[in-house]
C-alpha positions as protocol buffer text, in pm:
chain_id: "A"
residue {
  index: 1
  type: UNK
  ca { x: 4990 y: 4942 z: 2772 }
}
residue {
  index: 2
  type: UNK
  ca { x: 4662 y: 4768 z: 2761 }
}
residue {
  index: 3
  type: UNK
  ca { x: 4420 y: 4869 z: 2486 }
}
residue {
  index: 4
  type: UNK
  ca { x: 4074 y: 4981 z: 2615 }
}
residue {
  index: 5
  type: UNK
  ca { x: 3754 y: 5104 z: 2460 }
}
residue {
  index: 6
  type: UNK
  ca { x: 3609 y: 5449 z: 2498 }
}
residue {
  index: 7
  type: UNK
  ca { x: 3442 y: 5345 z: 2834 }
}
residue {
  index: 8
  type: UNK
  ca { x: 3778 y: 5236 z: 2988 }
}
residue {
  index: 9
  type: UNK
  ca { x: 3707 y: 4850 z: 2950 }
}
residue {
  index: 10
  type: UNK
  ca { x: 4001 y: 4629 z: 2837 }
}
residue {
  index: 11
  type: UNK
  ca { x: 3937 y: 4515 z: 2456 }
}
residue {
  index: 12
  type: UNK
  ca { x: 4036 y: 4141 z: 2521 }
}
residue {
  index: 13
  type: UNK
  ca { x: 3758 y: 4136 z: 2796 }
}
residue {
  index: 14
  type: UNK
  ca { x: 3521 y: 4308 z: 2568 }
}
residue {
  index: 15
  type: UNK
  ca { x: 3576 y: 4048 z: 2292 }
}
residue {
  index: 16
  type: UNK
  ca { x: 3549 y: 3755 z: 2539 }
}
residue {
  index: 17
  type: UNK
  ca { x: 3209 y: 3890 z: 2679 }
}
residue {
  index: 18
  type: UNK
  ca { x: 3100 y: 3947 z: 2331 }
}
residue {
  index: 19
  type: UNK
  ca { x: 3206 y: 3593 z: 2218 }
}
residue {
  index: 20
  type: UNK
  ca { x: 3029 y: 3433 z: 2510 }
}
residue {
  index: 21
  type: UNK
  ca { x: 2707 y: 3629 z: 2476 }
}
residue {
  index: 22
  type: UNK
  ca { x: 2695 y: 3529 z: 2109 }
}
residue {
  index: 23
  type: UNK
  ca { x: 2759 y: 3165 z: 2195 }
}
residue {
  index: 24
  type: UNK
  ca { x: 2478 y: 3170 z: 2460 }
}
residue {
  index: 25
  type: UNK
  ca { x: 2233 y: 3323 z: 2216 }
}
residue {
  index: 26
  type: UNK
  ca { x: 2309 y: 3089 z: 1940 }
}
residue {
  index: 27
  type: UNK
  ca { x: 2283 y: 2794 z: 2199 }
}
residue {
  index: 28
  type: UNK
  ca { x: 1937 y: 2927 z: 2319 }
}
residue {
  index: 29
  type: UNK
  ca { x: 1833 y: 2954 z: 1958 }
}
residue {
  index: 30
  type: UNK
  ca { x: 1925 y: 2614 z: 1867 }
}
residue {
  index: 31
  type: UNK
  ca { x: 1747 y: 2479 z: 2179 }
}
residue {
  index: 32
  type: UNK
  ca { x: 1447 y: 2658 z: 2089 }
}
residue {
  index: 33
  type: UNK
  ca { x: 1451 y: 2510 z: 1728 }
}
residue {
  index: 34
  type: UNK
  ca { x: 1529 y: 2169 z: 1866 }
}
residue {
  index: 35
  type: UNK
  ca { x: 1246 y: 2195 z: 2107 }
}
residue {
  index: 36
  type: UNK
  ca { x: 1006 y: 2311 z: 1841 }
}
residue {
  index: 37
  type: UNK
  ca { x: 1111 y: 2005 z: 1625 }
}
residue {
  index: 38
  type: UNK
  ca { x: 1082 y: 1763 z: 1910 }
}
residue {
  index: 39
  type: UNK
  ca { x: 718 y: 1931 z: 1971 }
}
residue {
  index: 40
  type: UNK
  ca { x: 638 y: 1858 z: 1607 }
}
residue {
  index: 41
  type: UNK
  ca { x: 777 y: 1513 z: 1617 }
}
residue {
  index: 42
  type: UNK
  ca { x: 565 y: 1440 z: 1925 }
}
residue {
  index: 43
  type: UNK
  ca { x: 264 y: 1576 z: 1751 }
}
residue {
  index: 44
  type: UNK
  ca { x: 323 y: 1364 z: 1448 }
}
residue {
  index: 45
  type: UNK
  ca { x: 388 y: 1051 z: 1653 }
}
residue {
  index: 46
  type: UNK
  ca { x: 49 y: 1115 z: 1830 }
}
residue {
  index: 47
  type: UNK
  ca { x: -144 y: 1188 z: 1508 }
}
residue {
  index: 48
  type: UNK
  ca { x: -12 y: 851 z: 1350 }
}
residue {
  index: 49
  type: UNK
  ca { x: -75 y: 654 z: 1670 }
}
residue {
  index: 50
  type: UNK
  ca { x: -427 y: 771 z: 1660 }
}
residue {
  index: 51
  type: UNK
  ca { x: -465 y: 679 z: 1290 }
}
residue {
  index: 52
  type: UNK
  ca { x: -338 y: 335 z: 1371 }
}
residue {
  index: 53
  type: UNK
  ca { x: -588 y: 295 z: 1645 }
}
residue {
  index: 54
  type: UNK
  ca { x: -858 y: 420 z: 1413 }
}
residue {
  index: 55
  type: UNK
  ca { x: -747 y: 156 z: 1162 }
}
residue {
  index: 56
  type: UNK
  ca { x: -816 y: -123 z: 1439 }
}
residue {
  index: 57
  type: UNK
  ca { x: -1166 y: 34 z: 1504 }
}
residue {
  index: 58
  type: UNK
  ca { x: -1230 y: 27 z: 1123 }
}
residue {
  index: 59
  type: UNK
  ca { x: -1133 y: -320 z: 1112 }
}
residue {
  index: 60
  type: UNK
  ca { x: -1385 y: -411 z: 1372 }
}
residue {
  index: 61
  type: UNK
  ca { x: -1667 y: -249 z: 1195 }
}
residue {
  index: 62
  type: UNK
  ca { x: -1603 y: -394 z: 876 }
}
residue {
  index: 63
  type: UNK
  ca { x: -1572 y: -750 z: 1024 }
}
residue {
  index: 64
  type: UNK
  ca { x: -1895 y: -669 z: 1185 }
}
residue {
  index: 65
  type: UNK
  ca { x: -2069 y: -599 z: 863 }
}
residue {
  index: 66
  type: UNK
  ca { x: -1894 y: -906 z: 704 }
}
residue {
  index: 67
  type: UNK
  ca { x: -1677 y: -683 z: 474 }
}
residue {
  index: 68
  type: UNK
  ca { x: -1326 y: -751 z: 576 }
}
residue {
  index: 69
  type: UNK
  ca { x: -1144 y: -1090 z: 524 }
}
residue {
  index: 70
  type: UNK
  ca { x: -818 y: -971 z: 449 }
}
residue {
  index: 71
  type: UNK
  ca { x: -525 y: -733 z: 502 }
}
residue {
  index: 72
  type: UNK
  ca { x: -575 y: -370 z: 366 }
}
residue {
  index: 73
  type: UNK
  ca { x: -464 y: -17 z: 348 }
}
residue {
  index: 74
  type: UNK
  ca { x: -656 y: 260 z: 480 }
}
residue {
  index: 75
  type: UNK
  ca { x: -625 y: 645 z: 472 }
}
residue {
  index: 76
  type: UNK
  ca { x: -695 y: 788 z: 817 }
}
residue {
  index: 77
  type: UNK
  ca { x: -685 y: 1178 z: 815 }
}
residue {
  index: 78
  type: UNK
  ca { x: -402 y: 1176 z: 579 }
}
residue {
  index: 79
  type: UNK
  ca { x: -208 y: 906 z: 726 }
}
residue {
  index: 80
  type: UNK
  ca { x: -154 y: 554 z: 529 }
}
residue {
  index: 81
  type: UNK
  ca { x: -249 y: 275 z: 773 }
}
residue {
  index: 82
  type: UNK
  ca { x: -155 y: -74 z: 701 }
}
residue {
  index: 83
  type: UNK
  ca { x: -392 y: -336 z: 877 }
}
residue {
  index: 84
  type: UNK
  ca { x: -282 y: -703 z: 907 }
}
residue {
  index: 85
  type: UNK
  ca { x: -543 y: -957 z: 1030 }
}
residue {
  index: 86
  type: UNK
  ca { x: -459 y: -1305 z: 1145 }
}
residue {
  index: 87
  type: UNK
  ca { x: -696 y: -1572 z: 1267 }
}
residue {
  index: 88
  type: UNK
  ca { x: -558 y: -1724 z: 1587 }
}
residue {
  index: 89
  type: UNK
  ca { x: -710 y: -2045 z: 1780 }
}
residue {
  index: 90
  type: UNK
  ca { x: -991 y: -1992 z: 2032 }
}
residue {
  index: 91
  type: UNK
  ca { x: -1169 y: -1759 z: 1795 }
}
residue {
  index: 92
  type: UNK
  ca { x: -915 y: -1473 z: 1842 }
}
residue {
  index: 93
  type: UNK
  ca { x: -792 y: -1225 z: 1582 }
}
residue {
  index: 94
  type: UNK
  ca { x: -453 y: -1101 z: 1603 }
}
residue {
  index: 95
  type: UNK
  ca { x: -482 y: -741 z: 1447 }
}
residue {
  index: 96
  type: UNK
  ca { x: -162 y: -525 z: 1357 }
}
residue {
  index: 97
  type: UNK
  ca { x: -212 y: -172 z: 1231 }
}
residue {
  index: 98
  type: UNK
  ca { x: 80 y: 37 z: 1133 }
}
residue {
  index: 99
  type: UNK
  ca { x: 44 y: 385 z: 1039 }
}
residue {
  index: 100
  type: UNK
  ca { x: 301 y: 581 z: 828 }
}
residue {
  index: 101
  type: UNK
  ca { x: 342 y: 947 z: 881 }
}
residue {
  index: 102
  type: UNK
  ca { x: 580 y: 1227 z: 786 }
}
residue {
  index: 103
  type: UNK
  ca { x: 943 y: 1262 z: 872 }
}
residue {
  index: 104
  type: UNK
  ca { x: 969 y: 883 z: 895 }
}
residue {
  index: 105
  type: UNK
  ca { x: 740 y: 851 z: 1169 }
}
residue {
  index: 106
  type: UNK
  ca { x: 600 y: 496 z: 1210 }
}
residue {
  index: 107
  type: UNK
  ca { x: 368 y: 367 z: 1476 }
}
residue {
  index: 108
  type: UNK
  ca { x: 242 y: 6 z: 1523 }
}
residue {
  index: 109
  type: UNK
  ca { x: -27 y: -96 z: 1748 }
}
residue {
  index: 110
  type: UNK
  ca { x: -141 y: -469 z: 1814 }
}
residue {
  index: 111
  type: UNK
  ca { x: -447 y: -604 z: 1962 }
}
residue {
  index: 112
  type: UNK
  ca { x: -618 y: -928 z: 2022 }
}
residue {
  index: 113
  type: UNK
  ca { x: -997 y: -940 z: 1922 }
}
residue {
  index: 114
  type: UNK
  ca { x: -1270 y: -1201 z: 2001 }
}
residue {
  index: 115
  type: UNK
  ca { x: -1385 y: -1311 z: 1661 }
}
residue {
  index: 116
  type: UNK
  ca { x: -1741 y: -1370 z: 1766 }
}
residue {
  index: 117
  type: UNK
  ca { x: -1807 y: -1053 z: 1957 }
}
residue {
  index: 118
  type: UNK
  ca { x: -1550 y: -841 z: 1804 }
}
residue {
  index: 119
  type: UNK
  ca { x: -1451 y: -701 z: 2127 }
}
residue {
  index: 120
  type: UNK
  ca { x: -1091 y: -615 z: 2206 }
}
residue {
  index: 121
  type: UNK
  ca { x: -951 y: -884 z: 2447 }
}
residue {
  index: 122
  type: UNK
  ca { x: -620 y: -734 z: 2502 }
}
residue {
  index: 123
  type: UNK
  ca { x: -406 y: -445 z: 2380 }
}
residue {
  index: 124
  type: UNK
  ca { x: -59 y: -583 z: 2285 }
}
residue {
  index: 125
  type: UNK
  ca { x: 115 y: -254 z: 2279 }
}
residue {
  index: 126
  type: UNK
  ca { x: 258 y: 13 z: 2071 }
}
residue {
  index: 127
  type: UNK
  ca { x: 585 y: 17 z: 1879 }
}
residue {
  index: 128
  type: UNK
  ca { x: 739 y: 327 z: 1736 }
}
residue {
  index: 129
  type: UNK
  ca { x: 957 y: 319 z: 1426 }
}
residue {
  index: 130
  type: UNK
  ca { x: 1025 y: -44 z: 1425 }
}
residue {
  index: 131
  type: UNK
  ca { x: 905 y: -358 z: 1229 }
}
residue {
  index: 132
  type: UNK
  ca { x: 716 y: -606 z: 1464 }
}
residue {
  index: 133
  type: UNK
  ca { x: 628 y: -862 z: 1196 }
}
residue {
  index: 134
  type: UNK
  ca { x: 841 y: -1123 z: 1061 }
}
residue {
  index: 135
  type: UNK
  ca { x: 1004 y: -1040 z: 724 }
}
residue {
  index: 136
  type: UNK
  ca { x: 847 y: -1174 z: 395 }
}
residue {
  index: 137
  type: UNK
  ca { x: 931 y: -1521 z: 317 }
}
residue {
  index: 138
  type: UNK
  ca { x: 1197 y: -1521 z: 33 }
}
residue {
  index: 139
  type: UNK
  ca { x: 988 y: -1717 z: -206 }
}
residue {
  index: 140
  type: UNK
  ca { x: 726 y: -1395 z: -211 }
}
residue {
  index: 141
  type: UNK
  ca { x: 971 y: -1187 z: -413 }
}
residue {
  index: 142
  type: UNK
  ca { x: 738 y: -1034 z: -662 }
}
residue {
  index: 143
  type: UNK
  ca { x: 507 y: -736 z: -620 }
}
residue {
  index: 144
  type: UNK
  ca { x: 180 y: -830 z: -811 }
}
residue {
  index: 145
  type: UNK
  ca { x: -137 y: -616 z: -877 }
}
residue {
  index: 146
  type: UNK
  ca { x: -459 y: -805 z: -944 }
}
residue {
  index: 147
  type: UNK
  ca { x: -805 y: -663 z: -975 }
}
residue {
  index: 148
  type: UNK
  ca { x: -1091 y: -604 z: -1218 }
}
residue {
  index: 149
  type: UNK
  ca { x: -1071 y: -415 z: -1547 }
}
residue {
  index: 150
  type: UNK
  ca { x: -1095 y: -48 z: -1481 }
}
residue {
  index: 151
  type: UNK
  ca { x: -950 y: -44 z: -1133 }
}
residue {
  index: 152
  type: UNK
  ca { x: -626 y: 102 z: -1245 }
}
residue {
  index: 153
  type: UNK
  ca { x: -377 y: -175 z: -1235 }
}
residue {
  index: 154
  type: UNK
  ca { x: -165 y: -46 z: -1540 }
}
residue {
  index: 155
  type: UNK
  ca { x: -193 y: 341 z: -1432 }
}
residue {
  index: 156
  type: UNK
  ca { x: -83 y: 264 z: -1076 }
}
residue {
  index: 157
  type: UNK
  ca { x: 154 y: -7 z: -1181 }
}
residue {
  index: 158
  type: UNK
  ca { x: 340 y: 255 z: -1378 }
}
residue {
  index: 159
  type: UNK
  ca { x: 342 y: 499 z: -1084 }
}
residue {
  index: 160
  type: UNK
  ca { x: 495 y: 219 z: -868 }
}
residue {
  index: 161
  type: UNK
  ca { x: 760 y: 151 z: -1121 }
}
residue {
  index: 162
  type: UNK
  ca { x: 904 y: 469 z: -1067 }
}
residue {
  index: 163
  type: UNK
  ca { x: 931 y: 428 z: -682 }
}
residue {
  index: 164
  type: UNK
  ca { x: 1075 y: 77 z: -667 }
}
residue {
  index: 165
  type: UNK
  ca { x: 1398 y: -70 z: -819 }
}
residue {
  index: 166
  type: UNK
  ca { x: 1182 y: -367 z: -989 }
}
residue {
  index: 167
  type: UNK
  ca { x: 1144 y: -430 z: -1350 }
}
residue {
  index: 168
  type: UNK
  ca { x: 787 y: -391 z: -1461 }
}
residue {
  index: 169
  type: UNK
  ca { x: 602 y: -622 z: -1679 }
}
residue {
  index: 170
  type: UNK
  ca { x: 219 y: -655 z: -1763 }
}
residue {
  index: 171
  type: UNK
  ca { x: 76 y: -1001 z: -1857 }
}
residue {
  index: 172
  type: UNK
  ca { x: -164 y: -873 z: -2105 }
}
residue {
  index: 173
  type: UNK
  ca { x: 121 y: -647 z: -2291 }
}
residue {
  index: 174
  type: UNK
  ca { x: 352 y: -952 z: -2298 }
}
residue {
  index: 175
  type: UNK
  ca { x: 90 y: -1166 z: -2441 }
}
residue {
  index: 176
  type: UNK
  ca { x: 13 y: -915 z: -2721 }
}
residue {
  index: 177
  type: UNK
  ca { x: 392 y: -904 z: -2788 }
}
residue {
  index: 178
  type: UNK
  ca { x: 417 y: -1252 z: -2804 }
}
residue {
  index: 179
  type: UNK
  ca { x: 116 y: -1305 z: -3060 }
}
residue {
  index: 180
  type: UNK
  ca { x: 145 y: -987 z: -3250 }
}
residue {
  index: 181
  type: UNK
  ca { x: -227 y: -918 z: -3224 }
}
residue {
  index: 182
  type: UNK
  ca { x: -458 y: -772 z: -2972 }
}
residue {
  index: 183
  type: UNK
  ca { x: -641 y: -962 z: -2702 }
}
residue {
  index: 184
  type: UNK
  ca { x: -976 y: -903 z: -2853 }
}
residue {
  index: 185
  type: UNK
  ca { x: -831 y: -1046 z: -3190 }
}
residue {
  index: 186
  type: UNK
  ca { x: -699 y: -1361 z: -3012 }
}
residue {
  index: 187
  type: UNK
  ca { x: -1037 y: -1399 z: -2836 }
}
residue {
  index: 188
  type: UNK
  ca { x: -1219 y: -1394 z: -3181 }
}
residue {
  index: 189
  type: UNK
  ca { x: -984 y: -1650 z: -3335 }
}
residue {
  index: 190
  type: UNK
  ca { x: -927 y: -1892 z: -3051 }
}
residue {
  index: 191
  type: UNK
  ca { x: -1168 y: -1842 z: -2766 }
}
residue {
  index: 192
  type: UNK
  ca { x: -1150 y: -1762 z: -2409 }
}
residue {
  index: 193
  type: UNK
  ca { x: -1034 y: -2102 z: -2286 }
}
residue {
  index: 194
  type: UNK
  ca { x: -727 y: -2103 z: -2517 }
}
residue {
  index: 195
  type: UNK
  ca { x: -653 y: -1737 z: -2387 }
}
residue {
  index: 196
  type: UNK
  ca { x: -667 y: -1852 z: -2032 }
}
residue {
  index: 197
  type: UNK
  ca { x: -407 y: -2136 z: -2108 }
}
residue {
  index: 198
  type: UNK
  ca { x: -168 y: -1868 z: -2272 }
}
residue {
  index: 199
  type: UNK
  ca { x: -237 y: -1634 z: -1968 }
}
residue {
  index: 200
  type: UNK
  ca { x: -146 y: -1906 z: -1725 }
}
residue {
  index: 201
  type: UNK
  ca { x: 193 y: -2008 z: -1919 }
}
residue {
  index: 202
  type: UNK
  ca { x: 286 y: -1635 z: -1925 }
}
residue {
  index: 203
  type: UNK
  ca { x: 215 y: -1605 z: -1538 }
}
residue {
  index: 204
  type: UNK
  ca { x: 446 y: -1907 z: -1473 }
}
residue {
  index: 205
  type: UNK
  ca { x: 715 y: -1757 z: -1705 }
}
residue {
  index: 206
  type: UNK
  ca { x: 708 y: -1423 z: -1515 }
}
residue {
  index: 207
  type: UNK
  ca { x: 716 y: -1564 z: -1177 }
}
residue {
  index: 208
  type: UNK
  ca { x: 1018 y: -1768 z: -1258 }
}
residue {
  index: 209
  type: UNK
  ca { x: 1216 y: -1472 z: -1314 }
}
residue {
  index: 210
  type: UNK
  ca { x: 1387 y: -1260 z: -1043 }
}
residue {
  index: 211
  type: UNK
  ca { x: 1195 y: -1004 z: -847 }
}
residue {
  index: 212
  type: UNK
  ca { x: 923 y: -812 z: -1091 }
}
residue {
  index: 213
  type: UNK
  ca { x: 660 y: -580 z: -1049 }
}
residue {
  index: 214
  type: UNK
  ca { x: 378 y: -749 z: -1236 }
}
residue {
  index: 215
  type: UNK
  ca { x: 45 y: -607 z: -1336 }
}
residue {
  index: 216
  type: UNK
  ca { x: -228 y: -871 z: -1459 }
}
residue {
  index: 217
  type: UNK
  ca { x: -547 y: -909 z: -1653 }
}
residue {
  index: 218
  type: UNK
  ca { x: -863 y: -890 z: -1452 }
}
residue {
  index: 219
  type: UNK
  ca { x: -940 y: -1259 z: -1511 }
}
residue {
  index: 220
  type: UNK
  ca { x: -630 y: -1396 z: -1406 }
}
residue {
  index: 221
  type: UNK
  ca { x: -786 y: -1502 z: -1095 }
}
residue {
  index: 222
  type: UNK
  ca { x: -1028 y: -1735 z: -1250 }
}
residue {
  index: 223
  type: UNK
  ca { x: -796 y: -2031 z: -1260 }
}
residue {
  index: 224
  type: UNK
  ca { x: -715 y: -2173 z: -921 }
}
residue {
  index: 225
  type: UNK
  ca { x: -376 y: -2273 z: -1033 }
}
residue {
  index: 226
  type: UNK
  ca { x: -316 y: -1907 z: -1112 }
}
residue {
  index: 227
  type: UNK
  ca { x: -419 y: -1802 z: -761 }
}
residue {
  index: 228
  type: UNK
  ca { x: -195 y: -2076 z: -590 }
}
residue {
  index: 229
  type: UNK
  ca { x: 105 y: -1950 z: -805 }
}
residue {
  index: 230
  type: UNK
  ca { x: 49 y: -1590 z: -705 }
}
residue {
  index: 231
  type: UNK
  ca { x: -18 y: -1676 z: -320 }
}
residue {
  index: 232
  type: UNK
  ca { x: 304 y: -1886 z: -325 }
}
residue {
  index: 233
  type: UNK
  ca { x: 531 y: -1630 z: -515 }
}
residue {
  index: 234
  type: UNK
  ca { x: 419 y: -1301 z: -468 }
}
residue {
  index: 235
  type: UNK
  ca { x: 307 y: -1014 z: -251 }
}
residue {
  index: 236
  type: UNK
  ca { x: -23 y: -952 z: -404 }
}
residue {
  index: 237
  type: UNK
  ca { x: -215 y: -631 z: -402 }
}
residue {
  index: 238
  type: UNK
  ca { x: -575 y: -631 z: -495 }
}
residue {
  index: 239
  type: UNK
  ca { x: -696 y: -316 z: -642 }
}
residue {
  index: 240
  type: UNK
  ca { x: -1066 y: -267 z: -591 }
}
residue {
  index: 241
  type: UNK
  ca { x: -1344 y: 6 z: -692 }
}
residue {
  index: 242
  type: UNK
  ca { x: -1702 y: 66 z: -664 }
}
residue {
  index: 243
  type: UNK
  ca { x: -1887 y: -81 z: -965 }
}
residue {
  index: 244
  type: UNK
  ca { x: -2016 y: 251 z: -1079 }
}
residue {
  index: 245
  type: UNK
  ca { x: -1676 y: 389 z: -1054 }
}
residue {
  index: 246
  type: UNK
  ca { x: -1567 y: 99 z: -1279 }
}
residue {
  index: 247
  type: UNK
  ca { x: -1833 y: 159 z: -1529 }
}
residue {
  index: 248
  type: UNK
  ca { x: -1741 y: 537 z: -1534 }
}
residue {
  index: 249
  type: UNK
  ca { x: -1382 y: 477 z: -1594 }
}
residue {
  index: 250
  type: UNK
  ca { x: -1444 y: 217 z: -1881 }
}
residue {
  index: 251
  type: UNK
  ca { x: -1694 y: 447 z: -2071 }
}
residue {
  index: 252
  type: UNK
  ca { x: -1392 y: 685 z: -2101 }
}
residue {
  index: 253
  type: UNK
  ca { x: -1171 y: 450 z: -2280 }
}
residue {
  index: 254
  type: UNK
  ca { x: -1194 y: 323 z: -2646 }
}
residue {
  index: 255
  type: UNK
  ca { x: -1019 y: -5 z: -2565 }
}
residue {
  index: 256
  type: UNK
  ca { x: -1183 y: -333 z: -2683 }
}
residue {
  index: 257
  type: UNK
  ca { x: -1255 y: -564 z: -2409 }
}
residue {
  index: 258
  type: UNK
  ca { x: -1411 y: -897 z: -2521 }
}
residue {
  index: 259
  type: UNK
  ca { x: -1588 y: -984 z: -2204 }
}
residue {
  index: 260
  type: UNK
  ca { x: -1777 y: -648 z: -2185 }
}
residue {
  index: 261
  type: UNK
  ca { x: -1985 y: -683 z: -2504 }
}
residue {
  index: 262
  type: UNK
  ca { x: -2350 y: -607 z: -2465 }
}
residue {
  index: 263
  type: UNK
  ca { x: -2496 y: -413 z: -2161 }
}
residue {
  index: 264
  type: UNK
  ca { x: -2187 y: -252 z: -2019 }
}
residue {
  index: 265
  type: UNK
  ca { x: -2341 y: -194 z: -1685 }
}
residue {
  index: 266
  type: UNK
  ca { x: -2493 y: -550 z: -1643 }
}
residue {
  index: 267
  type: UNK
  ca { x: -2167 y: -713 z: -1741 }
}
residue {
  index: 268
  type: UNK
  ca { x: -1940 y: -508 z: -1493 }
}
residue {
  index: 269
  type: UNK
  ca { x: -2190 y: -586 z: -1217 }
}
residue {
  index: 270
  type: UNK
  ca { x: -2213 y: -950 z: -1314 }
}
residue {
  index: 271
  type: UNK
  ca { x: -1833 y: -991 z: -1346 }
}
residue {
  index: 272
  type: UNK
  ca { x: -1772 y: -788 z: -1011 }
}
residue {
  index: 273
  type: UNK
  ca { x: -2006 y: -1037 z: -830 }
}
residue {
  index: 274
  type: UNK
  ca { x: -1859 y: -1341 z: -985 }
}
residue {
  index: 275
  type: UNK
  ca { x: -1511 y: -1260 z: -900 }
}
residue {
  index: 276
  type: UNK
  ca { x: -1534 y: -1086 z: -578 }
}
residue {
  index: 277
  type: UNK
  ca { x: -1446 y: -1372 z: -366 }
}
residue {
  index: 278
  type: UNK
  ca { x: -1154 y: -1497 z: -587 }
}
residue {
  index: 279
  type: UNK
  ca { x: -959 y: -1183 z: -511 }
}
residue {
  index: 280
  type: UNK
  ca { x: -958 y: -1259 z: -144 }
}
residue {
  index: 281
  type: UNK
  ca { x: -627 y: -1430 z: -124 }
}
residue {
  index: 282
  type: UNK
  ca { x: -440 y: -1111 z: -183 }
}
residue {
  index: 283
  type: UNK
  ca { x: -207 y: -989 z: 92 }
}
residue {
  index: 284
  type: UNK
  ca { x: -361 y: -637 z: 61 }
}
residue {
  index: 285
  type: UNK
  ca { x: -683 y: -461 z: -83 }
}
residue {
  index: 286
  type: UNK
  ca { x: -680 y: -126 z: -179 }
}
residue {
  index: 287
  type: UNK
  ca { x: -992 y: 73 z: -276 }
}
residue {
  index: 288
  type: UNK
  ca { x: -899 y: 294 z: -563 }
}
residue {
  index: 289
  type: UNK
  ca { x: -1251 y: 489 z: -574 }
}
residue {
  index: 290
  type: UNK
  ca { x: -1198 y: 873 z: -531 }
}
residue {
  index: 291
  type: UNK
  ca { x: -798 y: 833 z: -466 }
}
residue {
  index: 292
  type: UNK
  ca { x: -530 y: 977 z: -661 }
}
residue {
  index: 293
  type: UNK
  ca { x: -263 y: 768 z: -844 }
}
residue {
  index: 294
  type: UNK
  ca { x: 24 y: 899 z: -645 }
}
residue {
  index: 295
  type: UNK
  ca { x: -142 y: 848 z: -310 }
}
residue {
  index: 296
  type: UNK
  ca { x: -241 y: 478 z: -406 }
}
residue {
  index: 297
  type: UNK
  ca { x: 104 y: 409 z: -544 }
}
residue {
  index: 298
  type: UNK
  ca { x: 311 y: 558 z: -252 }
}
residue {
  index: 299
  type: UNK
  ca { x: 73 y: 344 z: -6 }
}
residue {
  index: 300
  type: UNK
  ca { x: 136 y: 19 z: -190 }
}
residue {
  index: 301
  type: UNK
  ca { x: 506 y: 88 z: -217 }
}
residue {
  index: 302
  type: UNK
  ca { x: 522 y: 144 z: 165 }
}
residue {
  index: 303
  type: UNK
  ca { x: 321 y: -193 z: 212 }
}
residue {
  index: 304
  type: UNK
  ca { x: 567 y: -369 z: -7 }
}
residue {
  index: 305
  type: UNK
  ca { x: 886 y: -228 z: 170 }
}
residue {
  index: 306
  type: UNK
  ca { x: 744 y: -326 z: 509 }
}
residue {
  index: 307
  type: UNK
  ca { x: 742 y: -682 z: 393 }
}
residue {
  index: 308
  type: UNK
  ca { x: 1077 y: -721 z: 203 }
}
């Protein structure tokens, strides 16, 4: 005799219908969640795409003002955008802007721009979540931070070291360990020229090693030999900051700096102007003014990973 419930329905049928309804409800709920996630992903892609477009526009503005001569990292509404600029024949600029959003969203937009009028000649197109540039040549196996004193090289280097599988070295710290005295004492005993010779030797030794994260002294760019070594063997990030921000940071430390003796403000401005063009060879420029250490470190790591 078949079992029935109190309303006379066969129990197997009730169970089957209940199971079917539960399956349908689960399916609809999963579909709704997936649809919601797809919507959020689409919104994120549009946000990152807009940020990449804005990166192109900012590059145009800064070139028009004579302020952009190299690749750079920008923050556009919380989205990190890496803008690469390559000069082409016939006065054209090839600009590639890549935005890095949440959930692994990556959007790249390319454009050709007339170098004289800075008008867009042609949009090359959008690319989602794939690299469009050639991989970094094997010889550029080091990640190196350069920049004036007070721009945060050592502090940001320490934050980057926690995110990349690279041994971290600092040329100034390595020299102090080698001599057994401070840089200020070495300057006093032997002078700047001898210091620069030692600095170049240390740079050559570091770049001869397997891949490193290397932070450097502010004046390492003064020698053309050093700039050439870095350009050939490293992915170089120029950390920059407004002179007033550099002055503010330097006044908060007790570190003795031989090149800043005298009027601090005047010395900072003089050194800043004298070295500004020497940093131009860097692959990326990052303005550290008003930004958090973690924000800058993450942006630099993303640029590095995009090149290795």
